[in-house]
Backbone as JSON Lines, residues from 0, in Angstrom:
{"i":0,"aa":"X","n":[7.48,16.92,-29.38],"ca":[8.18,17.01,-28.36],"c":[9.49,17.37,-28.48]}
{"i":1,"aa":"X","n":[9.83,17.88,-29.35],"ca":[11.6,18.29,-29.86],"c":[12.72,17.28,-29.03]}
{"i":2,"aa":"X","n":[12.28,16.19,-29.33],"ca":[12.76,15.06,-29.16],"c":[13.26,14.26,-30.17]}
{"i":3,"aa":"X","n":[14.25,13.54,-30.33],"ca":[14.93,12.81,-31.27],"c":[15.33,11.19,-30.91]}
{"i":4,"aa":"X","n":[15.31,10.17,-31.66],"ca":[15.32,9.31,-31.3],"c":[16.93,9.01,-31.07]}
{"i":5,"aa":"X","n":[17.7,9.73,-29.85],"ca":[19.09,9.86,-29.55],"c":[18.86,10.56,-27.94]}
{"i":6,"aa":"X","n":[19.97,9.65,-26.9],"ca":[19.88,10.24,-25.72],"c":[21.69,10.75,-25.53]}
{"i":7,"aa":"X","n":[21.58,12.32,-24.82],"ca":[22.76,12.3,-24.48],"c":[23.35,11.6,-23.34]}
{"i":8,"aa":"X","n":[24.53,10.87,-23.05],"ca":[24.69,9.63,-22.23],"c":[25.7,10.54,-21.9]}
{"i":9,"aa":"X","n":[25.82,10.95,-20.02],"ca":[26.87,11.42,-19.38],"c":[28.1,10.41,-19.17]}
{"i":10,"aa":"X","n":[29.47,10.72,-19.29],"ca":[30.27,9.95,-19.5],"c":[31.71,10.53,-18.32]}
{"i":11,"aa":"X","n":[32.41,9.66,-18.0],"ca":[33.9,10.59,-17.11],"c":[34.05,11.52,-18.2]}
{"i":12,"aa":"X","n":[34.34,11.3,-19.65],"ca":[34.95,12.01,-20.7],"c":[33.51,13.51,-20.6]}
{"i":13,"aa":"X","n":[33.02,13.33,-20.42],"ca":[31.89,14.11,-20.63],"c":[29.99,13.69,-21.21]}
{"i":14,"aa":"X","n":[29.8,14.79,-21.82],"ca":[28.58,13.98,-23.11],"c":[28.2,13.57,-24.09]}
{"i":15,"aa":"X","n":[28.19,12.65,-24.44],"ca":[27.94,11.86,-25.67],"c":[26.76,11.42,-26.03]}
{"i":16,"aa":"X","n":[26.27,11.81,-27.81],"ca":[25.19,11.35,-28.02],"c":[25.14,9.99,-28.84]}
{"i":17,"aa":"X","n":[24.38,9.66,-28.2],"ca":[23.73,7.99,-28.67],"c":[22.46,7.59,-29.97]}
{"i":18,"aa":"X","n":[22.52,7.05,-30.32],"ca":[21.05,6.81,-31.01],"c":[20.45,5.79,-30.51]}
{"i":19,"aa":"X","n":[19.29,5.71,-30.35],"ca":[18.29,5.11,-30.35],"c":[17.72,3.63,-31.21]}
{"i":20,"aa":"X","n":[18.09,4.32,-32.21],"ca":[17.94,3.66,-33.82],"c":[19.15,4.21,-34.71]}
{"i":21,"aa":"X","n":[19.07,3.57,-35.89],"ca":[19.81,4.24,-37.04],"c":[19.42,5.74,-37.14]}
{"i":22,"aa":"X","n":[20.31,6.58,-37.12],"ca":[20.1,8.39,-38.02],"c":[19.12,8.45,-36.76]}
{"i":23,"aa":"X","n":[19.65,7.6,-34.88],"ca":[18.13,8.21,-34.67],"c":[18.26,10.17,-34.56]}
{"i":24,"aa":"X","n":[19.42,10.63,-34.55],"ca":[19.39,11.68,-34.05],"c":[18.96,12.85,-35.17]}
{"i":25,"aa":"X","n":[18.23,12.0,-36.19],"ca":[17.56,12.51,-37.32],"c":[16.36,12.82,-37.3]}
{"i":26,"aa":"X","n":[15.3,11.93,-36.25],"ca":[14.26,11.11,-36.69],"c":[13.53,11.76,-35.28]}
{"i":27,"aa":"X","n":[12.9,12.92,-35.77],"ca":[12.13,13.4,-34.42],"c":[10.61,12.86,-34.38]}
{"i":28,"aa":"X","n":[10.59,12.66,-32.81],"ca":[9.85,11.9,-32.04],"c":[8.08,12.75,-32.4]}
{"i":29,"aa":"X","n":[7.13,12.04,-32.85],"ca":[5.58,12.26,-32.74],"c":[4.53,11.73,-31.97]}
{"i":30,"aa":"X","n":[3.51,12.17,-32.39],"ca":[2.63,10.91,-32.05],"c":[2.06,9.66,-32.73]}
{"i":31,"aa":"X","n":[2.36,9.64,-33.6],"ca":[3.39,8.27,-34.95],"c":[3.76,7.52,-33.95]}
{"i":32,"aa":"X","n":[4.99,7.99,-34.02],"ca":[5.96,7.11,-32.92],"c":[6.31,7.15,-31.93]}
{"i":33,"aa":"X","n":[5.74,7.56,-30.55],"ca":[6.22,7.7,-29.62],"c":[5.91,6.74,-28.91]}
{"i":34,"aa":"X","n":[5.35,5.66,-29.15],"ca":[5.34,4.34,-28.33],"c":[6.69,3.5,-28.99]}
{"i":35,"aa":"X","n":[6.98,3.51,-30.08],"ca":[8.24,3.03,-29.98],"c":[9.81,3.98,-29.6]}
{"i":36,"aa":"X","n":[9.44,4.76,-29.16],"ca":[10.24,6.35,-28.9],"c":[10.68,5.33,-27.63]}
{"i":37,"aa":"X","n":[9.51,5.3,-26.52],"ca":[9.42,5.14,-25.23],"c":[10.04,3.81,-24.99]}
{"i":38,"aa":"X","n":[9.71,2.56,-26.06],"ca":[10.18,1.48,-25.42],"c":[11.67,1.38,-26.08]}
{"i":39,"aa":"X","n":[12.17,2.01,-26.46],"ca":[13.85,1.97,-26.84],"c":[14.2,2.88,-25.85]}
{"i":40,"aa":"X","n":[13.59,3.72,-25.5],"ca":[14.41,4.64,-24.67],"c":[14.47,3.65,-23.19]}
{"i":41,"aa":"X","n":[13.41,3.08,-23.0],"ca":[12.86,2.13,-21.51],"c":[14.47,1.42,-21.69]}
{"i":42,"aa":"X","n":[14.64,0.79,-22.97],"ca":[15.3,-0.77,-23.33],"c":[17.38,-0.07,-23.05]}
{"i":43,"aa":"X","n":[17.26,1.32,-23.25],"ca":[18.72,1.51,-23.28],"c":[18.84,1.9,-22.06]}
{"i":44,"aa":"X","n":[18.01,2.53,-21.05],"ca":[17.72,2.32,-19.61],"c":[18.11,1.2,-18.72]}
{"i":45,"aa":"X","n":[17.4,0.22,-19.58],"ca":[17.29,-1.04,-18.44],"c":[19.12,-2.13,-19.04]}
{"i":46,"aa":"X","n":[19.36,-1.78,-20.36],"ca":[20.29,-2.68,-20.59],"c":[21.25,-1.7,-21.33]}
{"i":47,"aa":"X","n":[21.49,-0.38,-20.88],"ca":[22.21,0.93,-21.4],"c":[23.05,1.58,-20.02]}
{"i":48,"aa":"X","n":[22.54,3.01,-19.76],"ca":[22.69,3.68,-19.02],"c":[22.7,2.69,-17.38]}
{"i":49,"aa":"X","n":[21.99,2.25,-17.18],"ca":[21.9,1.88,-15.97],"c":[21.83,0.11,-15.66]}
{"i":50,"aa":"X","n":[22.66,-0.24,-16.32],"ca":[22.55,-1.6,-17.02],"c":[23.42,-2.4,-15.76]}
{"i":51,"aa":"X","n":[24.11,-1.84,-15.05],"ca":[24.68,-2.41,-13.55],"c":[23.96,-2.48,-12.53]}
{"i":52,"aa":"X","n":[23.33,-1.33,-12.68],"ca":[22.28,-0.91,-11.4],"c":[21.3,-2.06,-11.22]}
{"i":53,"aa":"X","n":[20.68,-2.01,-12.41],"ca":[19.35,-2.8,-12.98],"c":[19.8,-4.87,-12.33]}
{"i":54,"aa":"X","n":[21.24,-4.94,-13.1],"ca":[21.65,-6.27,-12.61],"c":[22.02,-6.32,-11.12]}
{"i":55,"aa":"X","n":[22.06,-5.2,-10.16],"ca":[22.25,-5.53,-8.56],"c":[20.59,-5.56,-8.47]}
{"i":56,"aa":"X","n":[19.64,-4.89,-9.04],"ca":[18.65,-5.02,-8.44],"c":[18.16,-6.51,-8.6]}
{"i":57,"aa":"X","n":[18.0,-7.02,-9.82],"ca":[17.7,-8.62,-10.41],"c":[18.11,-9.63,-9.55]}
{"i":58,"aa":"X","n":[19.31,-9.14,-9.09],"ca":[20.0,-10.56,-8.61],"c":[19.92,-10.25,-6.99]}
{"i":59,"aa":"X","n":[19.49,-8.85,-6.56],"ca":[18.63,-8.69,-5.08],"c":[17.59,-9.55,-5.33]}
{"i":60,"aa":"X","n":[16.37,-9.13,-6.24],"ca":[15.26,-9.67,-6.13],"c":[15.17,-11.38,-6.47]}
{"i":61,"aa":"X","n":[15.78,-11.7,-6.88],"ca":[16.32,-13.22,-7.43],"c":[16.56,-13.84,-6.33]}
{"i":62,"aa":"X","n":[17.31,-13.64,-5.3],"ca":[17.91,-13.94,-4.37],"c":[16.59,-14.47,-3.26]}
{"i":63,"aa":"X","n":[15.57,-12.99,-3.58],"ca":[14.9,-12.88,-2.3],"c":[12.86,-13.82,-2.79]}
{"i":64,"aa":"X","n":[12.74,-13.93,-4.02],"ca":[11.87,-14.51,-4.57],"c":[11.95,-15.97,-5.33]}
{"i":65,"aa":"X","n":[13.47,-15.32,-6.04],"ca":[13.71,-17.17,-6.65],"c":[13.13,-17.11,-7.71]}
{"i":66,"aa":"X","n":[14.33,-17.33,-9.19],"ca":[13.51,-16.91,-10.46],"c":[13.17,-18.17,-11.24]}
{"i":67,"aa":"X","n":[12.95,-18.43,-10.36],"ca":[11.99,-20.09,-11.28],"c":[10.48,-19.86,-10.81]}
{"i":68,"aa":"X","n":[10.52,-18.85,-9.35],"ca":[8.71,-18.72,-9.29],"c":[8.43,-17.7,-9.93]}
{"i":69,"aa":"X","n":[9.15,-17.09,-10.64],"ca":[8.5,-15.94,-11.81],"c":[8.28,-16.67,-12.86]}
{"i":70,"aa":"X","n":[8.21,-17.99,-13.15],"ca":[8.02,-18.39,-14.54],"c":[6.62,-18.17,-15.18]}
{"i":71,"aa":"X","n":[5.73,-18.76,-13.7],"ca":[4.35,-18.6,-14.67],"c":[3.68,-17.4,-14.2]}
{"i":72,"aa":"X","n":[4.25,-16.17,-13.58],"ca":[3.43,-15.29,-12.94],"c":[3.09,-14.12,-13.64]}
{"i":73,"aa":"X","n":[2.19,-13.7,-13.53],"ca":[1.76,-12.66,-14.58],"c":[2.2,-11.1,-13.26]}
{"i":74,"aa":"X","n":[2.37,-10.22,-14.29],"ca":[2.94,-8.82,-13.87],"c":[1.72,-8.75,-13.01]}
{"i":75,"aa":"X","n":[0.25,-8.54,-12.74],"ca":[-0.23,-7.83,-11.99],"c":[-0.35,-8.95,-10.48]}
{"i":76,"aa":"X","n":[-0.16,-9.96,-10.81],"ca":[0.06,-10.65,-9.65],"c":[0.9,-10.4,-9.05]}
{"i":77,"aa":"X","n":[2.25,-10.53,-9.27],"ca":[3.42,-9.83,-8.95],"c":[3.41,-8.44,-8.14]}
{"i":78,"aa":"X","n":[2.87,-7.41,-9.06],"ca":[2.22,-6.46,-8.36],"c":[1.45,-6.49,-6.61]}
{"i":79,"aa":"X","n":[1.07,-7.48,-6.89],"ca":[-0.27,-8.09,-5.92],"c":[0.78,-8.54,-5.01]}
{"i":80,"aa":"X","n":[1.39,-9.27,-5.01],"ca":[2.3,-10.29,-4.13],"c":[3.73,-9.12,-3.51]}
{"i":81,"aa":"X","n":[3.77,-8.02,-4.33],"ca":[4.69,-6.77,-3.58],"c":[3.89,-5.82,-2.52]}
{"i":82,"aa":"X","n":[3.48,-5.07,-3.38],"ca":[2.15,-4.54,-3.05],"c":[0.93,-3.9,-2.05]}
{"i":83,"aa":"X","n":[0.55,-5.56,-2.34],"ca":[-0.19,-5.68,-1.77],"c":[-1.73,-5.92,-2.3]}
{"i":84,"aa":"X","n":[-2.76,-5.98,-1.6],"ca":[-4.32,-5.83,-2.46],"c":[-4.8,-4.76,-2.99]}
{"i":85,"aa":"X","n":[-5.44,-4.36,-3.93],"ca":[-5.82,-2.83,-4.24],"c":[-7.61,-2.98,-3.47]}
{"i":86,"aa":"X","n":[-8.25,-3.8,-3.13],"ca":[-9.29,-3.71,-2.64],"c":[-9.55,-3.81,-1.29]}
{"i":87,"aa":"X","n":[-10.09,-3.44,-0.71],"ca":[-10.37,-3.81,0.83],"c":[-11.7,-4.98,0.87]}
{"i":88,"aa":"X","n":[-11.51,-5.92,1.62],"ca":[-12.67,-6.59,1.22],"c":[-13.06,-6.79,3.27]}
{"i":89,"aa":"X","n":[-13.84,-5.95,3.42],"ca":[-14.22,-5.83,4.89],"c":[-14.89,-7.06,5.23]}
{"i":90,"aa":"X","n":[-15.94,-7.98,4.45],"ca":[-16.07,-9.24,4.96],"c":[-14.56,-10.17,5.5]}
{"i":91,"aa":"X","n":[-13.62,-10.38,4.43],"ca":[-12.58,-11.37,5.14],"c":[-12.03,-10.16,6.41]}
{"i":92,"aa":"X","n":[-11.77,-8.76,6.09],"ca":[-11.06,-8.02,7.47],"c":[-12.45,-8.35,8.4]}
{"i":93,"aa":"X","n":[-13.65,-8.83,8.41],"ca":[-14.35,-9.17,9.93],"c":[-13.75,-10.59,10.36]}
{"i":94,"aa":"X","n":[-13.8,-11.23,9.3],"ca":[-13.64,-12.64,9.71],"c":[-12.59,-13.12,9.79]}
{"i":95,"aa":"X","n":[-11.21,-11.96,10.33],"ca":[-10.17,-12.11,10.26],"c":[-9.93,-11.25,11.59]}
{"i":96,"aa":"X","n":[-10.51,-11.1,12.39],"ca":[-10.4,-9.76,13.95],"c":[-10.8,-10.54,15.24]}
{"i":97,"aa":"X","n":[-9.53,-10.18,15.45],"ca":[-10.02,-10.98,17.33],"c":[-10.18,-9.58,18.25]}
{"i":98,"aa":"X","n":[-10.67,-9.78,19.15],"ca":[-10.84,-9.16,20.37],"c":[-10.64,-9.62,21.86]}
{"i":99,"aa":"X","n":[-10.4,-8.12,22.64],"ca":[-9.59,-8.89,23.59],"c":[-10.9,-8.23,24.67]}
{"i":100,"aa":"X","n":[-11.09,-9.07,25.73],"ca":[-12.29,-8.59,26.42],"c":[-12.23,-7.45,27.3]}
{"i":101,"aa":"X","n":[-13.24,-6.6,27.63],"ca":[-14.4,-7.27,27.67],"c":[-14.94,-7.34,26.29]}
{"i":102,"aa":"X","n":[-14.97,-6.58,25.22],"ca":[-14.9,-6.86,23.53],"c":[-15.37,-8.07,23.16]}
{"i":103,"aa":"X","n":[-16.08,-8.44,22.6],"ca":[-16.3,-9.7,21.4],"c":[-17.24,-9.39,20.07]}
{"i":104,"aa":"X","n":[-17.11,-10.68,19.57],"ca":[-18.22,-10.14,18.16],"c":[-19.19,-9.6,18.24]}
{"i":105,"aa":"X","n":[-19.91,-9.37,19.38],"ca":[-21.51,-9.62,19.86],"c":[-21.85,-8.23,20.64]}
{"i":106,"aa":"X","n":[-20.51,-7.43,20.89],"ca":[-20.37,-6.48,21.85],"c":[-21.19,-5.51,21.11]}
{"i":107,"aa":"X","n":[-21.81,-4.59,21.78],"ca":[-22.68,-3.32,21.1],"c":[-21.55,-2.71,20.02]}
{"i":108,"aa":"X","n":[-20.58,-2.25,20.97],"ca":[-19.33,-1.13,20.5],"c":[-18.81,-1.86,19.36]}
{"i":109,"aa":"X","n":[-18.88,-3.46,19.08],"ca":[-17.99,-3.73,18.1],"c":[-19.05,-3.85,16.86]}
{"i":110,"aa":"X","n":[-20.38,-4.45,17.09],"ca":[-21.85,-3.94,16.09],"c":[-21.65,-2.96,15.62]}
{"i":111,"aa":"X","n":[-21.33,-1.34,16.7],"ca":[-21.38,-0.14,15.68],"c":[-20.17,0.1,14.75]}
{"i":112,"aa":"X","n":[-19.08,-0.75,15.43],"ca":[-18.0,-0.29,15.21],"c":[-17.83,-0.82,13.32]}
{"i":113,"aa":"X","n":[-18.58,-2.17,12.65],"ca":[-18.79,-2.86,11.85],"c":[-19.4,-2.23,10.99]}
{"i":114,"aa":"X","n":[-20.75,-1.86,11.51],"ca":[-21.77,-0.72,11.05],"c":[-20.98,0.09,10.25]}
{"i":115,"aa":"X","n":[-20.81,1.11,11.15],"ca":[-19.68,2.19,10.41],"c":[-18.37,1.57,9.66]}
{"i":116,"aa":"X","n":[-18.2,0.74,9.3],"ca":[-17.19,0.35,8.71],"c":[-17.81,-0.03,7.09]}
{"i":117,"aa":"X","n":[-19.09,-0.79,7.06],"ca":[-19.87,-0.77,6.06],"c":[-20.31,-0.18,5.39]}
{"i":118,"aa":"X","n":[-20.14,1.57,5.85],"ca":[-20.55,2.82,5.42],"c":[-19.34,3.56,4.53]}
{"i":119,"aa":"X","n":[-18.34,2.88,4.63],"ca":[-17.21,3.65,4.21],"c":[-16.72,3.4,2.55]}
{"i":120,"aa":"X","n":[-16.37,4.15,1.48],"ca":[-15.79,4.0,0.59],"c":[-14.27,3.0,0.38]}
{"i":121,"aa":"X","n":[-13.72,2.52,-0.69],"ca":[-12.64,2.21,-0.37],"c":[-11.71,3.22,0.24]}
{"i":122,"aa":"X","n":[-11.65,4.19,-0.64],"ca":[-10.55,5.47,0.16],"c":[-10.39,5.58,1.7]}
{"i":123,"aa":"X","n":[-11.92,5.85,2.41],"ca":[-11.97,5.93,3.66],"c":[-11.4,4.67,4.21]}
{"i":124,"aa":"X","n":[-11.7,3.48,3.6],"ca":[-11.22,2.21,4.36],"c":[-9.98,2.02,4.5]}
{"i":125,"aa":"X","n":[-9.39,2.71,3.45],"ca":[-7.9,2.39,3.64],"c":[-7.17,3.04,4.32]}
{"i":126,"aa":"X","n":[-7.63,4.36,4.31],"ca":[-7.46,5.57,5.1],"c":[-7.27,5.26,7.18]}
{"i":127,"aa":"X","n":[-8.83,3.63,7.5],"ca":[-8.68,3.03,8.51],"c":[-7.83,2.05,9.03]}
{"i":128,"aa":"X","n":[-7.95,1.27,7.45],"ca":[-5.96,0.49,7.92],"c":[-4.63,0.89,7.68]}
{"i":129,"aa":"X","n":[-4.96,1.85,7.14],"ca":[-3.41,3.05,7.37],"c":[-3.8,3.08,8.57]}
{"i":130,"aa":"X","n":[-4.27,4.37,9.64],"ca":[-4.19,4.42,10.83],"c":[-4.4,2.94,12.01]}
{"i":131,"aa":"X","n":[-4.51,1.91,11.68],"ca":[-4.21,0.54,12.38],"c":[-3.46,0.08,12.44]}
{"i":132,"aa":"X","n":[-2.72,-0.54,10.98],"ca":[-2.19,-1.18,10.55],"c":[-0.61,-0.61,10.25]}
{"i":133,"aa":"X","n":[-0.37,1.14,9.75],"ca":[0.81,1.52,9.45],"c":[0.72,1.27,7.72]}
{"i":134,"aa":"X","n":[-0.06,0.45,7.44],"ca":[-0.49,0.54,5.83],"c":[-1.66,0.14,5.23]}
{"i":135,"aa":"X","n":[-1.79,0.84,3.84],"ca":[-2.93,1.02,3.04],"c":[-3.38,-0.2,2.25]}
{"i":136,"aa":"X","n":[-2.34,-1.23,2.07],"ca":[-2.86,-1.97,1.67],"c":[-2.66,-3.4,1.92]}
{"i":137,"aa":"X","n":[-3.58,-4.55,1.86],"ca":[-3.77,-5.71,2.63],"c":[-2.83,-6.85,2.07]}
{"i":138,"aa":"X","n":[-1.82,-7.39,2.47],"ca":[-0.88,-8.61,1.79],"c":[-2.15,-9.33,0.25]}
{"i":139,"aa":"X","n":[-1.42,-10.04,-0.17],"ca":[-1.98,-10.9,-1.22],"c":[-3.08,-12.14,-1.06]}
{"i":140,"aa":"X","n":[-2.38,-12.5,0.36],"ca":[-3.64,-13.68,1.01],"c":[-4.38,-12.74,2.65]}
{"i":141,"aa":"X","n":[-4.36,-11.7,1.82],"ca":[-6.05,-11.49,2.84],"c":[-5.39,-10.83,4.25]}
{"i":142,"aa":"X","n":[-6.48,-10.44,4.8],"ca":[-6.18,-9.91,6.69],"c":[-5.85,-11.38,7.46]}
{"i":143,"aa":"X","n":[-5.8,-12.74,7.1],"ca":[-5.84,-13.91,7.79],"c":[-3.86,-13.61,8.36]}
{"i":144,"aa":"X","n":[-3.43,-12.69,6.97],"ca":[-2.05,-13.11,6.71],"c":[-1.77,-11.9,7.17]}
{"i":145,"aa":"X","n":[-2.0,-11.09,7.74],"ca":[-1.24,-9.79,8.21],"c":[0.14,-9.5,9.12]}
{"i":146,"aa":"X","n":[1.11,-9.0,9.52],"ca":[2.59,-9.54,9.74],"c":[2.36,-8.02,10.67]}
{"i":147,"aa":"X","n":[3.02,-8.42,12.09],"ca":[3.54,-7.34,12.88],"c":[5.04,-7.19,12.71]}
{"i":148,"aa":"X","n":[5.53,-5.97,13.34],"ca":[6.61,-5.58,12.78],"c":[8.23,-6.53,13.1]}
{"i":149,"aa":"X","n":[7.89,-7.78,13.41],"ca":[8.63,-8.83,14.15],"c":[8.45,-9.57,12.76]}
{"i":150,"aa":"X","n":[7.13,-9.38,12.06],"ca":[7.59,-10.59,10.67],"c":[6.92,-11.78,10.97]}
{"i":151,"aa":"X","n":[5.94,-11.72,11.88],"ca":[5.6,-12.48,12.25],"c":[3.51,-12.75,12.54]}
{"i":152,"aa":"X","n":[2.92,-13.65,12.3],"ca":[1.58,-13.38,11.75],"c":[0.84,-12.7,13.09]}
{"i":153,"aa":"X","n":[0.24,-11.43,12.85],"ca":[-0.75,-11.01,13.89],"c":[-1.64,-10.41,13.28]}
{"i":154,"aa":"X","n":[-3.22,-10.89,13.74],"ca":[-4.07,-10.41,12.79],"c":[-4.78,-8.81,13.37]}
{"i":155,"aa":"X","n":[-5.67,-8.04,12.75],"ca":[-5.75,-7.38,13.36],"c":[-6.9,-7.33,14.86]}
{"i":156,"aa":"X","n":[-6.32,-6.42,15.87],"ca":[-7.28,-7.05,16.89],"c":[-7.72,-5.27,17.31]}
{"i":157,"aa":"X","n":[-8.92,-5.9,17.74],"ca":[-9.58,-4.57,18.67],"c":[-9.64,-4.6,20.41]}
{"i":158,"aa":"X","n":[-9.17,-3.57,21.17],"ca":[-9.23,-4.16,22.56],"c":[-9.72,-2.88,22.86]}
{"i":159,"aa":"X","n":[-10.56,-2.81,24.42],"ca":[-11.28,-1.35,24.51],"c":[-10.89,-0.61,25.36]}
{"i":160,"aa":"X","n":[-11.11,0.79,25.82],"ca":[-10.76,1.47,26.62],"c":[-11.64,2.83,27.36]}
{"i":161,"aa":"X","n":[-11.68,2.94,28.47],"ca":[-12.91,3.81,28.88],"c":[-13.08,4.82,27.93]}
{"i":162,"aa":"X","n":[-14.42,5.0,27.85],"ca":[-15.04,6.74,27.21],"c":[-14.95,7.44,28.41]}
{"i":163,"aa":"X","n":[-14.41,8.53,28.0],"ca":[-14.38,9.64,29.32],"c":[-14.79,11.01,28.68]}
{"i":164,"aa":"X","n":[-14.72,10.92,27.25],"ca":[-15.25,12.24,26.99],"c":[-16.43,13.04,26.86]}
{"i":165,"aa":"X","n":[-17.57,12.48,27.16],"ca":[-18.99,12.66,27.69],"c":[-19.36,13.47,26.47]}
{"i":166,"aa":"X","n":[-19.07,12.77,25.08],"ca":[-19.7,13.58,24.06],"c":[-18.94,13.97,22.68]}
{"i":167,"aa":"X","n":[-17.53,14.67,23.87],"ca":[-16.64,15.29,22.61],"c":[-15.92,14.27,21.85]}
{"i":168,"aa":"X","n":[-15.2,14.53,21.16],"ca":[-13.51,14.08,20.5],"c":[-12.87,13.16,21.08]}
{"i":169,"aa":"X","n":[-12.84,11.63,20.99],"ca":[-12.08,10.73,21.95],"c":[-11.44,9.95,20.74]}
{"i":170,"aa":"X","n":[-10.74,10.24,19.74],"ca":[-10.52,9.1,18.83],"c":[-9.83,7.57,19.24]}
{"i":171,"aa":"X","n":[-9.76,6.77,18.97],"ca":[-9.5,5.61,18.84],"c":[-7.66,5.65,18.69]}
{"i":172,"aa":"X","n":[-6.99,4.6,19.59],"ca":[-5.53,4.41,19.02],"c":[-5.21,3.71,18.64]}
{"i":173,"aa":"X","n":[-4.25,4.17,17.56],"ca":[-3.33,2.93,17.12],"c":[-2.13,1.97,17.48]}
{"i":174,"aa":"X","n":[-1.71,1.04,17.9],"ca":[-0.43,0.31,17.79],"c":[-0.27,-0.2,16.4]}
{"i":175,"aa":"X","n":[0.31,0.41,15.55],"ca":[0.7,0.08,14.18],"c":[1.54,-1.25,14.2]}
{"i":176,"aa":"X","n":[2.15,-1.58,15.08],"ca":[3.17,-2.75,14.91],"c":[2.85,-3.57,15.54]}
{"i":177,"aa":"X","n":[1.18,-3.96,15.93],"ca":[1.13,-4.95,16.66],"c":[-0.84,-5.4,15.59]}
{"i":178,"aa":"X","n":[-0.91,-4.43,14.64],"ca":[-2.49,-4.17,13.78],"c":[-3.37,-4.39,14.73]}
{"i":179,"aa":"X","n":[-3.31,-3.65,15.83],"ca":[-4.23,-3.38,17.16],"c":[-5.11,-2.08,17.06]}
{"i":180,"aa":"X","n":[-6.03,-1.32,17.82],"ca":[-6.26,-0.32,18.11],"c":[-7.51,-0.5,19.31]}
{"i":181,"aa":"X","n":[-7.23,0.69,19.6],"ca":[-7.55,0.48,21.34],"c":[-9.25,1.26,20.89]}
{"i":182,"aa":"X","n":[-10.26,0.49,20.91],"ca":[-11.6,1.58,20.64],"c":[-12.32,1.97,21.65]}
{"i":183,"aa":"X","n":[-12.62,2.43,22.28],"ca":[-13.03,3.1,23.39],"c":[-14.74,3.06,23.2]}
{"i":184,"aa":"X","n":[-15.07,2.59,24.78],"ca":[-16.61,2.23,24.93],"c":[-17.4,3.17,24.97]}
{"i":185,"aa":"X","n":[-17.59,3.74,23.46],"ca":[-18.26,5.02,23.0],"c":[-20.46,4.27,23.58]}
{"i":186,"aa":"X","n":[-21.18,5.17,23.88],"ca":[-22.16,5.11,24.51],"c":[-23.06,4.96,23.36]}
{"i":187,"aa":"X","n":[-22.55,5.1,22.25],"ca":[-24.02,5.15,20.91],"c":[-23.09,5.01,19.82]}
{"i":188,"aa":"X","n":[-24.08,4.64,19.05],"ca":[-23.81,4.67,17.29],"c":[-22.8,5.89,16.93]}
{"i":189,"aa":"X","n":[-23.46,7.03,17.3],"ca":[-23.56,8.46,16.56],"c":[-22.27,9.02,17.11]}
{"i":190,"aa":"X","n":[-22.01,8.86,18.56],"ca":[-20.28,8.94,18.84],"c":[-19.24,8.01,18.28]}
{"i":191,"aa":"X","n":[-19.5,6.96,18.45],"ca":[-18.24,6.28,17.62],"c":[-18.13,6.5,16.35]}
{"i":192,"aa":"X","n":[-19.21,6.69,15.22],"ca":[-19.26,7.17,13.49],"c":[-18.93,8.23,13.57]}
{"i":193,"aa":"X","n":[-19.42,9.02,14.18],"ca":[-18.32,10.64,14.78],"c":[-16.81,10.99,14.74]}
{"i":194,"aa":"X","n":[-16.16,10.03,15.71],"ca":[-14.95,9.73,15.8],"c":[-14.04,9.18,14.39]}
{"i":195,"aa":"X","n":[-14.64,7.65,14.2],"ca":[-13.89,7.29,13.01],"c":[-14.0,7.75,12.04]}
{"i":196,"aa":"X","n":[-15.74,8.55,11.54],"ca":[-15.15,9.63,10.03],"c":[-14.0,10.16,10.58]}
{"i":197,"aa":"X","n":[-13.77,10.7,11.5],"ca":[-12.84,12.24,11.63],"c":[-11.23,11.23,11.39]}
{"i":198,"aa":"X","n":[-11.27,10.32,11.42],"ca":[-9.94,9.33,11.0],"c":[-10.24,8.93,9.31]}
{"i":199,"aa":"X","n":[-11.22,8.58,8.63],"ca":[-10.99,7.69,7.38],"c":[-11.33,9.45,6.8]}
{"i":200,"aa":"X","n":[-11.43,10.61,6.62],"ca":[-12.11,11.49,6.5],"c":[-10.54,12.24,6.21]}
{"i":201,"aa":"X","n":[-9.42,12.18,7.03],"ca":[-8.35,12.59,7.38],"c":[-7.41,12.17,7.32]}
{"i":202,"aa":"X","n":[-7.11,11.02,6.82],"ca":[-5.86,10.17,6.73],"c":[-4.91,10.23,8.24]}
{"i":203,"aa":"X","n":[-5.97,10.13,9.2],"ca":[-4.9,10.35,10.01],"c":[-3.65,9.2,10.34]}
{"i":204,"aa":"X","n":[-2.6,9.77,11.21],"ca":[-1.55,8.51,11.29],"c":[-0.43,9.72,12.17]}
{"i":205,"aa":"X","n":[-0.74,9.33,13.26],"ca":[-0.54,9.68,14.34],"c":[-0.91,9.71,15.87]}
{"i":206,"aa":"X","n":[-2.51,9.73,16.26],"ca":[-3.23,9.94,17.32],"c":[-2.83,8.46,18.46]}
{"i":207,"aa":"X","n":[-1.91,8.68,19.28],"ca":[-2.2,7.78,19.93],"c":[-0.93,6.5,19.68]}
{"i":208,"aa":"X","n":[-0.45,6.17,18.31],"ca":[0.66,5.74,17.42],"c":[1.59,5.03,18.29]}
{"i":209,"aa":"X","n":[1.64,3.56,18.21],"ca":[3.32,3.32,18.93],"c":[3.77,1.52,17.88]}
């Protein structure tokens, strides 16, 4: 790696070499000690070169989350709270979806929609969620706690529009601020699937989105 257990730190007076451990500049990083080197370098970054910046981040983080709330939480749980669920649960999605008339959960277009959704893998599902909500991940609480751009709970909603393409491509449109898509009243499952396939296989973000 041609690295030693030392760091060149840039200061106002120039570059200064600092050892990560005793005689660090004389110790080469190898496969046998690279984990120790990585840990020492991470500690130096957190408590040395960018200590002031890290403290500012911690202060802001604790103001939002609360330090006491982190005592019994695992790193994986914290990651999920911040980034959302990595896996999209179609059953949870379907049970927390609302419809605008004439669509209902029994309408044939809606049945076709969920039939198609159940054929997609996780990558494709994330593309469809991204198209519809503006984010590819779902909150830790699931689809029941999706939020609008105003910070209010707003469930995924499907509304209708006329289907006028006569067999040609007519994609749904998305209103990501409100977690809503406008699904044309397709005349067959095959036409609906063809249009949804185009979205999930191309990571579409921009067709009629507002």
